[in-house]
KOLFI-624598 format. One line per 5 residues: their letters; for each residue x, y, z of N, C-alpha, C. Coordinates in nm, 4 decimals, decimal comma. Layout:
<sites>
A	X Y Z X Y Z X Y Z ~ ...
</sites>
This chain:
<sites>
XXXXX	9,4263 -1,5771 4,9413 9,5128 -1,5837 5,0538 9,4891 -1,4873 5,2075 ~ 9,4158 -1,4937 5,3079 9,3747 -1,4701 5,4274 9,5064 -1,4845 5,5443 ~ 9,5234 -1,3883 5,5758 9,6354 -1,3786 5,6946 9,6108 -1,3582 5,7980 ~ 9,5009 -1,2767 5,8082 9,4075 -1,2235 5,9450 9,3190 -1,2573 5,9684 ~ 9,2743 -1,3363 6,0381 9,1263 -1,3767 6,0860 9,1010 -1,3330 6,2166
XXXXX	8,9775 -1,2676 6,2293 8,9109 -1,2002 6,3201 8,8259 -1,2685 6,3587 ~ 8,7683 -1,3510 6,4884 8,6634 -1,4281 6,5366 8,5910 -1,3754 6,6348 ~ 8,4403 -1,3479 6,6018 8,4002 -1,2788 6,6851 8,3015 -1,3852 6,8031 ~ 8,3143 -1,3520 6,9438 8,3014 -1,4852 7,0267 8,1807 -1,4420 7,1271 ~ 8,0874 -1,5293 7,1337 8,0100 -1,4842 7,2729 7,9743 -1,5926 7,3516
XXXXX	8,0040 -1,6916 7,3217 8,0206 -1,7791 7,4340 7,9168 -1,8827 7,3743 ~ 7,8086 -1,8431 7,2848 7,6743 -1,9375 7,2101 7,7577 -2,0637 7,1460 ~ 7,6873 -2,1496 7,1313 7,6793 -2,2788 7,0602 7,7674 -2,2422 6,8967 ~ 7,7013 -2,1524 6,8448 7,7126 -2,1221 6,7010 7,8606 -2,0264 6,7388 ~ 7,8613 -1,9777 6,8260 8,0239 -1,9079 6,7982 8,0991 -2,0291 6,8482
XXXXX	8,1142 -2,1397 6,9228 8,1756 -2,2509 6,9400 8,2073 -2,3212 6,7983 ~ 8,0798 -2,3207 6,7027 8,1374 -2,3859 6,5817 8,2087 -2,2701 6,5166 ~ 8,1522 -2,1520 6,4940 8,2795 -2,0556 6,4104 8,4448 -2,0767 6,4827 ~ 8,4451 -2,0934 6,5437 8,5813 -2,0937 6,6621 8,6408 -2,1961 6,5884 ~ 8,5962 -2,3418 6,5975 8,5907 -2,4580 6,4963 8,6791 -2,4609 6,3493
XXXXX	8,5438 -2,3751 6,2996 8,5716 -2,3616 6,1451 8,7079 -2,2225 6,1637 ~ 8,7151 -2,1543 6,1996 8,7690 -2,0108 6,2185 8,9098 -2,1077 6,2119 ~ 8,9445 -2,2395 6,2932 9,0874 -2,2686 6,3382 9,1155 -2,3395 6,2205 ~ 9,0021 -2,4540 6,1985 9,0180 -2,5462 6,0401 9,1220 -2,4454 5,9554 ~ 9,0423 -2,3179 5,9563 9,0559 -2,2149 5,8087 9,2058 -2,1045 5,8201
XXXXX	9,2133 -2,1256 5,9367 9,3536 -2,0672 5,9870 9,4475 -2,1413 5,9657 ~ 9,4795 -2,2665 5,9977 9,5417 -2,3447 5,9458 9,5681 -2,3856 5,8367 ~ 9,4739 -2,4098 5,7540 9,4754 -2,4324 5,5985 9,5209 -2,3132 5,5274 ~ 9,5312 -2,1679 5,5753 9,5394 -2,0488 5,5042 9,7049 -2,0144 5,5622 ~ 9,7000 -2,0943 5,6682 9,8759 -2,0570 5,7950 9,8150 -1,8920 5,8173
XXXXX	9,6944 -1,8591 5,8242 9,6596 -1,7429 5,8689 9,7020 -1,7293 6,0462 ~ 9,7095 -1,5601 6,0749 9,6849 -1,5011 6,1778 9,5364 -1,5255 6,2693 ~ 9,5170 -1,5736 6,4070 9,3878 -1,5491 6,4699 9,4127 -1,4558 6,5186 ~ 9,2554 -1,3933 6,5645 9,2049 -1,3145 6,6814 9,0816 -1,3345 6,7191 ~ 9,0789 -1,3413 6,8556 8,9343 -1,3587 6,9005 8,8884 -1,2211 6,9967
XXXXX	8,7846 -1,2005 6,9292 8,7038 -1,0821 7,0278 8,5860 -1,1071 7,1168 ~ 8,5801 -1,0499 7,1898 8,4398 -1,0807 7,2653 8,4113 -0,9363 7,3507 ~ 8,2784 -0,8757 7,2986 8,2275 -0,7643 7,3404 8,1315 -0,7178 7,4728 ~ 8,1780 -0,6657 7,5401 8,1062 -0,6321 7,6653 7,9927 -0,5161 7,6355 ~ 7,9069 -0,5512 7,6109 7,8141 -0,4198 7,5746 7,7408 -0,3844 7,6982
XXXXX	7,8224 -0,2557 7,7375 7,7312 -0,2196 7,8834 7,6019 -0,1210 7,8814 ~ 7,6107 -0,0987 7,7357 7,4476 -0,0120 7,7444 7,3418 -0,0975 7,8025 ~ 7,3670 -0,2328 7,7484 7,3027 -0,3391 7,7723 7,2333 -0,3612 7,9236 ~ 7,3420 -0,3675 7,9613 7,3053 -0,3967 8,1287 7,2664 -0,2423 8,1907 ~ 7,3321 -0,1266 8,1364 7,2864 -0,0123 8,1912 7,0951 -0,0212 8,1887
XXXXX	7,0944 -0,0007 8,0856 6,9040 0,0374 8,0465 6,8076 -0,1000 8,1070 ~ 6,8678 -0,2272 8,1153 6,8440 -0,3085 8,1932 6,8131 -0,2904 8,3302 ~ 6,8928 -0,2013 8,4051 6,9437 -0,1969 8,4996 6,8299 -0,0829 8,5813 ~ 6,7859 -0,0256 8,4884 6,7135 0,1387 8,4851 6,8175 0,2291 8,4911 ~ 6,8860 0,2089 8,4364 7,0062 0,3118 8,4447 7,1100 0,3374 8,5898
XXXXX	7,0955 0,2257 8,6684 7,2055 0,2448 8,7726 7,3365 0,1393 8,6833 ~ 7,4064 0,2079 8,7961 7,5828 0,1423 8,7027 7,5885 0,0153 8,8547 ~ 7,5893 -0,0775 8,7815 7,6238 -0,2267 8,8663 7,7510 -0,2609 8,8118 ~ 7,8662 -0,2507 8,8872 7,9890 -0,2070 8,8688 8,0123 -0,3842 8,8828 ~ 7,9693 -0,4620 9,0069 7,9758 -0,5880 9,0072 7,9220 -0,6926 8,8728
XXXXX	7,8093 -0,6511 8,8298 7,7741 -0,7111 8,6627 7,8766 -0,6958 8,5809 ~ 7,9345 -0,5698 8,5720 8,0567 -0,5532 8,4407 8,1626 -0,5984 8,4790 ~ 8,2004 -0,6479 8,6400 8,2958 -0,7444 8,6318 8,2787 -0,8976 8,6274 ~ 8,1468 -0,8901 8,6154 8,0950 -1,0722 8,6257 8,1010 -1,0737 8,4486 ~ 8,0547 -0,9307 8,3798 8,0349 -0,9846 8,2325 8,1993 -1,0197 8,1395
XXXXX	8,3267 -0,9079 8,2319 8,4381 -0,9232 8,2144 8,5133 -1,0771 8,1835 ~ 8,4960 -1,1119 8,3246 8,5496 -1,2154 8,3963 8,4345 -1,3263 8,2922 ~ 8,3334 -1,3267 8,2623 8,2812 -1,4103 8,1525 8,3426 -1,4063 8,0063 ~ 8,3380 -1,2962 7,9684 8,4066 -1,3090 7,8608 8,5675 -1,2947 7,8246 ~ 8,6119 -1,3078 7,9664 8,7578 -1,3599 7,9568 8,7972 -1,5338 7,9050
XXXXX	8,6831 -1,5538 8,0125 8,6793 -1,7084 7,9903 8,6358 -1,7396 7,8634 ~ 8,5602 -1,7028 7,7921 8,5265 -1,7453 7,6581 8,6598 -1,7415 7,5465 ~ 8,7091 -1,5812 7,5890 8,8087 -1,5843 7,5074 8,9350 -1,6895 7,5245 ~ 8,9589 -1,7446 7,6656 9,0498 -1,8297 7,7260 9,0170 -1,9911 7,6461 ~ 8,9124 -2,0132 7,6517 8,8328 -2,1519 7,5411 8,8946 -2,1453 7,4187
XXXXX	8,8452 -2,0023 7,3379 8,8635 -2,0371 7,2357 9,0336 -2,0331 7,2100 ~ 9,1282 -1,9539 7,2439 9,2553 -1,9549 7,2372 9,2889 -2,1262 7,2951 ~ 9,2188 -2,1779 7,4035 9,3017 -2,3098 7,4172 9,2381 -2,4042 7,3040 ~ 9,1276 -2,4033 7,2363 9,1217 -2,4751 7,0996 9,2281 -2,4407 6,9986 ~ 9,2575 -2,3300 6,9956 9,3643 -2,2987 6,8841 9,4661 -2,3564 6,9146
XXXXX	9,5226 -2,3294 7,0609 9,6417 -2,3980 7,0616 9,6563 -2,5667 7,1164 ~ 9,5365 -2,6274 7,1160 9,5293 -2,7696 7,1061 9,5503 -2,7863 6,9516 ~ 9,5025 -2,6865 6,8583 9,5159 -2,7400 6,7085 9,6287 -2,7221 6,6468 ~ 9,7669 -2,6853 6,7601 9,9060 -2,6177 6,7053 9,8995 -2,4887 6,6483 ~ 9,7876 -2,3896 6,6766 9,7903 -2,2641 6,6382 9,8305 -2,1536 6,7543
XXXXX	9,8566 -2,0447 6,7593 9,8294 -1,9525 6,8263 9,7209 -1,8498 6,7572 ~ 9,6978 -1,7838 6,9205 9,5999 -1,6888 6,8848 9,6051 -1,5691 6,9830 ~ 9,5870 -1,4761 6,9576 9,5377 -1,3429 7,0367 9,4226 -1,3321 7,0582 ~ 9,4129 -1,2284 7,1616 9,2549 -1,2110 7,2172 9,2479 -1,0256 7,2305 ~ 9,1046 -0,9959 7,2382 9,0655 -0,8797 7,2528 8,9263 -0,8766 7,3234
XXXXX	8,9428 -0,8088 7,4488 8,8091 -0,8078 7,5424 8,7591 -0,6363 7,5004 ~ 8,7117 -0,6366 7,4434 8,6823 -0,4922 7,4181 8,5478 -0,4685 7,4995 ~ 8,5191 -0,3445 7,5399 8,3957 -0,2698 7,6143 8,3579 -0,1741 7,5212 ~ 8,2071 -0,1455 7,5175 8,1568 -0,0467 7,4395 8,0663 -0,0009 7,5079 ~ 8,0850 0,1269 7,5102 7,9154 0,1676 7,5784 7,8858 0,2912 7,4466
XXXXX	7,7760 0,3019 7,4306 7,7211 0,4034 7,2928 7,7134 0,3490 7,1638 ~ 7,7675 0,2410 7,1240 7,8153 0,2061 7,0231 7,6987 0,0229 6,9723 ~ 7,6829 0,0024 6,8737 7,6541 -0,0834 6,8208 7,7541 -0,1764 6,8350 ~ 7,7459 -0,3397 6,8721 7,8287 -0,4577 6,8946 7,8639 -0,4548 6,7341 ~ 7,8292 -0,4517 6,6083 7,8421 -0,5059 6,5016 7,9519 -0,4077 6,4433
XXXXX	7,9005 -0,2410 6,4994 8,0211 -0,1387 6,4582 8,1612 -0,1684 6,4942 ~ 8,1484 -0,2209 6,6399 8,2474 -0,2527 6,7112 8,3396 -0,3814 6,6733 ~ 8,2748 -0,4487 6,5980 8,3648 -0,5349 6,5367 8,4113 -0,5573 6,4317 ~ 8,3153 -0,4624 6,3514 8,3943 -0,3936 6,2152 8,5063 -0,2939 6,2501 ~ 8,5230 -0,2065 6,3305 8,6253 -0,1199 6,3530 8,7573 -0,2116 6,3846
XXXXX	8,7341 -0,3551 6,4992 8,8167 -0,4200 6,5437 8,8880 -0,5061 6,4066 ~ 8,8162 -0,5046 6,3161 8,8729 -0,5598 6,1970 8,9376 -0,5096 6,1587 ~ 8,8961 -0,3688 6,0984 8,9715 -0,2496 5,9860 9,1073 -0,2048 6,0916 ~ 9,1552 -0,1985 6,2239 9,2188 -0,1862 6,2771 9,3221 -0,2395 6,2601 ~ 9,3181 -0,3906 6,2851 9,3968 -0,4931 6,3150 9,5319 -0,4743 6,1745
XXXXX	9,4957 -0,4785 6,0665 9,3863 -0,5212 6,0268 9,3555 -0,6477 5,9674 ~ 9,2426 -0,7385 5,9531 9,1585 -0,8603 5,9406 9,1476 -0,8708 5,8020 ~ 9,1637 -0,9680 5,7578 9,1266 -1,0070 5,5763 9,0033 -1,0591 5,6425 ~ 8,9555 -1,1256 5,6707 8,8223 -1,1863 5,6930 8,7876 -1,2191 5,8711 ~ 8,6615 -1,1645 5,8420 8,5844 -1,1567 6,0039 8,4973 -1,3253 5,9819
XXXXX	8,4955 -1,3744 6,0848 8,4242 -1,5117 6,1140 8,3338 -1,5133 6,2394 ~ 8,1711 -1,5399 6,2207 8,1129 -1,5173 6,3779 7,9886 -1,6041 6,3433 ~ 7,9716 -1,6694 6,4520 7,8151 -1,7465 6,4043 7,6982 -1,6942 6,3864 ~ 7,6154 -1,7339 6,3269 7,5224 -1,6343 6,3445 7,4015 -1,7631 6,4186 ~ 7,2744 -1,7049 6,5127 7,2279 -1,7881 6,5952 7,1134 -1,8652 6,5470
XXXXX	7,0805 -1,8870 6,4334 6,9777 -1,9251 6,3616 6,8447 -1,9625 6,4660 ~ 6,8054 -1,8209 6,4447 6,6192 -1,7812 6,5109 6,5452 -1,7390 6,4401 ~ 6,4559 -1,7557 6,4349 6,3492 -1,6535 6,3277 6,2716 -1,5899 6,4357 ~ 6,1903 -1,5280 6,3415 6,0963 -1,4161 6,4642 6,1513 -1,3203 6,5460 ~ 6,1219 -1,3127 6,6634 6,1660 -1,2273 6,7394 6,3065 -1,1977 6,7878
XXXXX	6,3268 -1,3282 6,8012 6,4636 -1,3907 6,8751 6,5517 -1,3351 6,7587 ~ 6,5191 -1,3488 6,6106 6,6184 -1,3247 6,5219 6,6495 -1,1373 6,5179 ~ 6,5133 -1,0757 6,5316 6,5272 -0,9354 6,5337 6,6187 -0,9104 6,6357 ~ 6,6162 -0,9706 6,7530 6,6787 -0,8661 6,8832 6,8422 -0,9681 6,8416 ~ 6,9065 -1,0651 6,8009 7,0007 -1,1490 6,8545 7,0537 -1,1631 6,6741
XXXXX	6,9715 -1,1735 6,6011 7,0360 -1,1522 6,4585 7,0878 -1,0339 6,4273 ~ 7,0556 -0,9118 6,4575 7,1262 -0,7915 6,3811 7,3078 -0,7466 6,3987 ~ 7,3689 -0,8449 6,4824 7,4991 -0,8311 6,4914 7,5264 -0,8585 6,3716 ~ 7,4825 -1,0142 6,3578 7,5496 -1,0671 6,2295 7,5805 -0,9660 6,1015 ~ 7,3958 -0,9567 6,0757 7,3499 -0,8593 5,9589 7,4595 -0,7415 5,9894
XXXXX	7,4545 -0,6505 6,0812 7,5396 -0,5530 6,1282 7,6711 -0,5544 6,0363 ~ 7,7362 -0,6297 6,0722 7,8370 -0,6649 6,0483 7,8938 -0,7227 5,8840 ~ 7,7918 -0,7785 5,8474 7,7663 -0,8569 5,7117 7,7289 -0,6627 5,5844 ~ 7,6631 -0,5902 5,6722 7,6184 -0,4687 5,6042 7,7560 -0,3883 5,6098 ~ 7,8126 -0,3703 5,7100 7,9251 -0,2712 5,7499 8,0598 -0,2926 5,7346
XXXXX	8,1090 -0,4350 5,7220 8,2436 -0,5197 5,6996 8,2619 -0,4659 5,5655 ~ 8,4069 -0,4263 5,5244 8,4683 -0,4171 5,4339 8,5523 -0,4777 5,4074 ~ 8,5480 -0,6240 5,4525 8,6337 -0,7673 5,4196 8,5307 -0,8383 5,3935 ~ 8,5402 -0,9528 5,3412 8,4505 -1,0983 5,3483 8,4303 -1,1631 5,5089 ~ 8,2863 -1,1651 5,5094 8,2628 -1,2335 5,6727 8,1948 -1,3652 5,6147
XXXXX	8,2467 -1,4542 5,7029 8,2361 -1,5883 5,7107 8,1243 -1,6147 5,8298 ~ 8,0031 -1,6627 5,7841 7,9060 -1,6920 5,8726 7,8534 -1,8537 5,8881 ~ 7,8657 -1,8516 6,0145 7,8656 -2,0371 6,0601 7,7278 -2,0185 6,1541 ~ 7,6548 -2,1216 6,0755 7,4833 -2,1275 6,0929 7,5085 -2,2312 6,2324 ~ 7,4037 -2,2401 6,3155 7,3969 -2,3007 6,3873 7,2538 -2,3505 6,3481
XXXXX	7,1654 -2,4695 6,4943 7,0621 -2,4985 6,3904 6,9489 -2,4110 6,3916 ~ 6,8335 -2,4015 6,3465 6,7363 -2,3431 6,3064 6,6363 -2,3342 6,4343 ~ 6,6013 -2,2355 6,5216 6,5127 -2,2519 6,6080 6,3386 -2,2551 6,5586 ~ 6,3086 -2,3948 6,5292 6,1531 -2,4190 6,4622 6,0421 -2,4230 6,5763 ~ 6,1035 -2,3968 6,6854 5,9901 -2,3944 6,7783 5,8760 -2,2765 6,7837
XXXXX	5,7379 -2,3511 6,7419 5,6344 -2,2516 6,7791 5,6295 -2,1542 6,8533 ~ 5,5859 -2,0296 6,8454 5,5705 -1,9150 6,9543 5,4731 -1,9792 7,0455 ~ 5,3807 -2,0010 6,9676 5,2398 -2,0907 7,0740 5,2217 -2,2067 7,0134 ~ 5,1755 -2,3094 7,1247 5,1364 -2,4549 7,0373 4,9864 -2,4565 6,9814 ~ 4,9864 -2,5628 6,9071 4,8571 -2,5500 6,8607 4,7854 -2,6282 6,9296
XXXXX	4,6472 -2,5795 7,0071 4,5411 -2,6661 7,0438 4,5553 -2,8015 7,0309 ~ 4,5631 -2,8775 7,1106 4,5462 -3,0332 7,1290 4,3943 -3,1005 7,0595 ~ 4,3851 -3,1446 7,0174 4,2008 -3,2162 6,9784 4,2088 -3,2905 7,0720 ~ 4,0531 -3,2977 7,1207 4,0481 -3,3534 7,2181 3,9336 -3,4756 7,1851 ~ 3,9697 -3,5820 7,2718 3,9573 -3,7242 7,2435 3,7507 -3,7368 7,2699
X	3,6484 -3,7900 7,2096 3,5195 -3,7762 7,2518 3,4824 -3,9306 7,2910
</sites>
């Protein structure tokens, strides 16, 4: 039986599906829920050419808090209480931060959405879910979204003669 369920949320469609599934699971297990959103400051720092952009960081924090607030509202609507953590990280992989939060709480289960991407999109965005799976000392429940089957390039169209 799981008593503490940590749910990583990022505002994506699959994260919303993960919230819904975690709420159902927590209600069934009579477990506590904790939602975590991570603001990865390294990504913004490097993409801005090493400049510190306080306004961008503040916007990311506000967006993260709004994501957490929506998750809590969904839990409350289902008759559950939930806690939130808005975690900022510099110099650590997001997967490590999720696992550290799960260990510190301590969570019995981690729930997160996968992004259902293939190719380059998987390489960039799938690494968080895979990292959590590799590092987590507790079970991890992945919630899948739709697989993006859009080809990278469209095949040439046949010409009518």
